[in-house]
C-alpha positions, 0 to 999 in steps of 0.5 A: 402696747398695754390694753385697757383691760391690762391697765385696769387689772394692774390698778386693781392689784395695786388697790388690793395692796393699799393699807386700809387706812389709805382707802378713804384717801383713794376713794376721794381721789377716784371720786375727783376723777369721776367728777371731771368725767361727768362734767365734761360729758354734761358739757359735751351733751350740748355739742351740735345743738345750734347746728341747724340754727337759722343764719338770720337768728344766729346773726341777730344773737351774736350782733346784739349780744352785748346790748341784750346782756346789758338790757337783761342784766339784773341789778344788785339792788333789785 
């Protein structure tokens, strides 16, 4: 089995062989990969924030969700 360090070393070797005119394209691709990781970590940072919520509060929020959204909805013409 290949370790993460070995994979990274292989990638760096491949990058060093890439022609200069392709580096911008590679940078854009890697930046796209990084953005996906950042978004996921931001989303996951909210994991568990409601774990200690009171059952009555949770039920109130979920049972009245539709009516609360309709009441608080902004109108386009405002």
